[in-house]
N, C-alpha and C positions, 0 to 999 in steps of 0.2 A: 526431835527426841534423840537422846544419846543412849545407845545400847552397849552393854559391856560383856566381855568374855569372862565368865566366872569359873575359877579353877579351885578345886579341892583335891586333897590327898586321901585316897582310899587304899589302894595297893599300888605303890609307885605313884606317878603323877598322872592323874586322869582329868582331862579338860572337858567339862560339860558345857556345850554351847547352849545357853539359855536363849540367846538370840545374839547374833554378832553382826554389826554394821557400824559405820562411821556416822558422825554427825551429819544431819540432813536438814536442808532448808527447804520449806514448802515453795519458796519463790525461786531459789537458785539451784536446787539439787545438792549433790554431795559437796561437802566442804573439804578442801584439801587440807593436808597437814605436812609439817616439815619444819625447816629451820633456816635462818639466815646463814649462809655458808661462811665458815671461819677457816683461817689458816691453821697449819700444824701447831703453831705456838698458841693458838686459841684466840688470836685477834680476829676480828671480822674481816672478810675479804674486802678489798678496796671498793668503796662506793664512788662511782664516777659521776661528777657534777658537770652538767652542760648548760651553756648559756651564760649571759652576763647579768648581774643583779645590781640595780641602781635604786637608791633610796627614793621614794615617792613615785616610782614607776611600776605600773601593773605588770605582772608576769604573764607571759604568753607561751606559745607552742615550743619556743626554743629553750625554755627554762625546765630542766628536769634532772633527775638523778637515776642511775642504773644500779640496782642491787642484784646480788646472786643468791638464789634460793636453792637449797637441797631439798627436793620434794620426796617425801616417803609415802604419800597416798595422793593420787590424782584427784582433781575436782576444782571447784571454784576457790579463788583466793581474793582476799582483801588486805592490802598492805598500805600502811599510812604512817606518817611522821606526826610528832606533836606540832603545835602552832608556835612559832617563834618570831617575834618582831613583825607580826602581821601577815605571815604567810606559812604555808605548809606544803607537803608532798603526799599524793595518793595515787594508788593504782589498783585495778581489779581486772579480773579475767578468769581463764580456765587453764589449769595444767592438764595436758592430755595424757601425761604419763609420769612416772617417777623419774628421778634423776636431778641433774643440775640445770637451772634455767636462769637466764638473765631477764629482769623485769624492769621496765622503765616507769618511774613515778613522776607524774607531771606536777609541776608547781601551780599553786593557786593563791591569789591574794596580792598584797603590795607591801614590800619591805618599807618600814617606817623611817628607819634610821641607818646610816652607814656604820660598818663595823663588822666583827666576826660573829656569826651566829652558829650556835651548836644545836644540832638536831638529834633526836632519837627516833629511829625507824623500828616498827614492831611488826612481827608476822608470827602467827600461831602463838606459842608461848615465849618466843625469843626476841631479842632486840639488839641493835647496833647503833653506833654513833658516827656522825660525820659533821664536818664544819665547812662553811663557805663564807666568802668575803662579799659583803654588800658595799658597793662603791658610792661615793657622793655623786649624785646626779649633776652633770656639768650644766645642764639647763635650769636647774633649781637655784634659787637664791640661797646665799649662805645664812648662817644664824644672825638674827636681828640683835641690835643693841637697844636696851631699854631699861628703865627703872620703874619702880612702883612709887608714885607719889605718896607721901606719908611715912615711907621707910625711915627709921626702923620702928615706927610706932604704928597707930592704927591706920588701916587703909583709907585713902581719901576717896569719897564719892562711891562707896560700895553699896549695892542694892541686893538684898537677899530675897529670893523668890521661893515660893512653896511652903508647905507645912512639914514640920520636923517632929515625928512622933515616935515614942519608945516602942521598939520592936517591930516597926513597920518599914519595909525596904524603901529607899528613896526611888523616885521615878524621874521622867522628863521634866516634871514641874519644878524639881528642886535644882536650883542653880544660884550663882551669885555673879553679878556684874561688877567688875572693878575697873578702875582707870589705870593706864600705863602710859608713860611718856617715852615714845620711840625716838631714838636718835639716828639709828641706821635700819632701814627696812630689811626684812628677811623673815626666815622661819622662827617660830617661838614655841615653847612648851612651858606652861605655868602650872604649878601643882601645890597643894597644901600638904601638910602632914596628915596622917590618919589619927583622928581623935574619937574616942567612944564608938569606934566600929564603922565610921564613914569618913569620907574625904571629897575634895573637889579637884578637878583638873581641866585644862583646855590646851589646845594646840592649834597651829595654823600658820598663816604667813601675813606679816605686816607689809602692805604695799606702798606705805608712805610714812614720812616721819610726822611727829607731833603727838599730842595726847589723844588716846583712843580708848574705847571701852572694850573689854574682853569678857567673854562669858565662860565661867568655869562650871562644868556639870558636876553634880553631886552623885556619889555612888556609895553603896554600902547600906548598913542598917544600924541606926542608933540603938545602943544597948540600954542606956539609962537616961532618965529625964534629968534636966538641969541645964546649966549654961556651959557650952563648949567653946573654948578659944582655940581658933585656927591660926597658924602661921602660913602666909602665902610666900613661896619662894620663886624668885624670878632673877636668874643670874646671880649677882652679888648683892642684890637688894631683897628686902623681905618687909612685910607688914602683917597686920593681924586684924581679924574680925571675929565676932562672936555669934553663936547660934543657940537659941533656946529650944530645947527638946521638950515636948509636952507628954503628958500621960493622958490617954483617952479617958473620957468620962465614963462613969459607971451608971448604968440605967437598969430598971426593973420592968418597965413596960415593954411588951414584945412588939408593938405596932410601930409602923413608920409614920402613922398619922393618928396619934392617940386621941380619943374622944372620951375623956373622963371628966366628970363634973368639976366645975371650979378651977380647972387647969388654965394657965395663962401663958402668953408668949409676947415678949417685947423685942422689937427690932429697931435697928438704925436704918433710916431711910436716907440713901446717899444721893438722891435726886429730889429735892435739893439737899445738899450736904448739911447734916446736923438735925434734921427733922427725926422724929421718932414715931413709931406706929406700934399700938398695942392691941393684942386679941385676947379675949377671954371666953371660955365656954360657960354660958349663963343659964341655959334652959334647954327644953326639947319642945318640938311641936310635931303634929301629924298633918301631912299633906299628901293627897293622892294616895292614901292608904299606907304611907311609908312614914316612919318616925325619923325625924331629923334633929340633929344637935344644933343649937343656935350658938354661933360664935359672934360675939359683938366686937366690932373693930373701932378703935379710937385713933384719929390722926390729926394732930395739931389742934387747930380751932374748928375743924369740920364737925358737923353733927355726927354722932355714932351711927354706924351702918351694921346691919346684921347679914350674916352669911349662914347657909344651911348645908350641913353635911351629914351623911350616913354611910354606914359600912354594911355590906351584904356579903357574908362569907369572907372572901379574900379581896373583895372589890370595894372601892371607895367612890361615892358620887357626891357632887355638889349640885344643889337645885338653885337655879336663878336665871338671870338673862343669859341666853346661850352665846351671845356675842361678846361675852366677857373678856376673852383672850384675843381680841382683834380690834384694832382701830380702823380697819379698812372698810367697815360697814357699820351701820346702826339700823336694826330692824325697827320699823314704824308700821303698825304698833309693835311694842316689845314682845319677844317670843321667849317664853319660859320653858325650862326642861332640865333634865339631869345630864351632867357632864361626868363621864367615867374618867376621873382624872388620875387614879393611881390603883396599883394592885399590890398585894403582898406576894411573897415567894417568887419574886422576879429573878431572872438571870440576865447577865450582860447580853445585849442584843435583842431582847424581847421587844415587841412593839404591838400596838393596837391602835384602832381607829375609834373615835367617839361615834355616837349616833349621828345621822345625817339631819341637819336642821334646815328648815325652810321658812322664808318670810320675805316680806316686801320691804324695799328700802325707799327713801324719799324719791318720788317720781312714780312709784307704783311697780317697779320691775321686781320680779321674784328672783332672789339669789339664794343659792344653797350653800351651806357652811358645814364643814367638818374639821376635826383636829386630829392630827397624827402625833401619837405619843410614842417615844422610843426610850428604852432604858440604856443609857450610854455606859453606865458602870453600876453593877448591882451589889458591889461590896467595896466602896471607896472609903478612904480615910482622908478627912480634910480638917483643916484648921480654919475656923471662923471666929473673928474677933478675939483671937488668943486662946480659943477653947478647941481642943482636939475631939473630933467625933469619928467613930468608926461605924461599920455597917450602914453606910450611906448609900442611898439610891440617888443617882444623878439622872434626871429625866429631862428630855427634850420635848418641847411641844411646838408644833408647826400648824398654824391655821391654813386652811385651804378653801378656796371659793370656786363656784362655777355658776353659770346661768343655766336655765332649764335646757336639757338636751346637749349641754356643753361637757367639757372635761375639767376636772379639778386642777387648780394652779395654786402655788404658794403665794402668799401675800408679801414675802420678804421679811415678815416678822418671826421671831423666835424667842421662846421662853426656855431658860435654863434653870431648872428647879432642883434643889437638893432636899431630900427627906432623910433625917437621921433616925435610926431605930430607937424607940423609947423617948424621942423628943418631938419629932414632926418636922415641920417646914423650918429650915435653917438658913436657906439662901434662895433668892429669886431674882433673876435678871432677865429683863425684857430688852431686846435689841431689834433694830430695824436696819436691814442691810449691814449687819455687823456693828452698828453704832449703838451703844447703851442708851436706853431711854429711861428705865427705872431699875433700881437695884435696892433690894432690902437684905440685911443680914442679921441673924439673931444676936441679941445682946444678953438676955436672961430669960428664964422660964421656970414654970412649976408644973409638972405633970403628976397629978394625984393618982 
């Protein structure tokens, strides 16, 4: 808390101390005040640079600068510079008294490129500038020579990744892979111009000549929907690629798994490629005292199958064979029960475990089964089949088995399931030891 000296004029000057103290930190105590010392002509006192600075080499204990501070009130101090070219300078401590003090600020980070870097150091309300020279690292390779195949037209063999949605920042899933033809190995930096609020860039070292693939990471936030044309610049060559920015769909239903009569969902089944799968809510049925919605599924030439879902408060349950989410066992005879597969009001990191199921497998051994559910992202934005969805729950499902008296162990299977608010299931991928086995993604739907 900052307290101030309040002065008023009654007869002459009378200073009334309502409470008088300097800024105080609960963690550190009194905070000092003062200024970076300046010469008579107003210039900052010389800032002394120590150490040698090489591009691509992490800074250590020998890299520092010394500044001079004129302290007007003793106490803790925090002095720092801005970050330039990948590194900065910082120092903290305690001024035991007022007066002039030399303070060493230690360097942190790694200079990215050789050249002159200009820094600004700040303390209290003042600032000073200094410059230092970053040298080319003699052990590092020089700049590479390379061209972009397709220059000056469209980039050849470019692969765009991630979804691009109006007003949603790009993340690590947003990048493009392009081909480059390297004639001389060495360091490189490839970047695009900034279009519609975002751009792509990448840097590194080519260790060999020849045609290679480079990944350019996206950054920024698309401002408008439409098609954006980017130019990739690499040395004297350039090529272009386009990105389509989507607008998120508008929905009215508040649920991540709507259960409204006559609603339907159609999916592309990617295993095998080209198959389709349709689901429609057709009726209700009462079982074990609970009312379930009947969802009928059609898949290729197979006979229609029925699934049973219900919502209780914020929780969703599916009634049916409890070994549905694993191929690691099959209960004989079949065991039926509720699987608690989804919740509303999730936050990222939430998790829950299904009920414990017990049954016999072929041969008569009793095996116990449970499912571990985790919310990987509670507010994702994804593009599926060209449609942008927001408010998406990304759910991970891990089956676990154990024998009577034993401990639960994973089966190596994993489900990655996306539920979009107002739409429902939009993506479902089953994998075994990270290899995809089944993938469906939504194509069209109607939620009444």
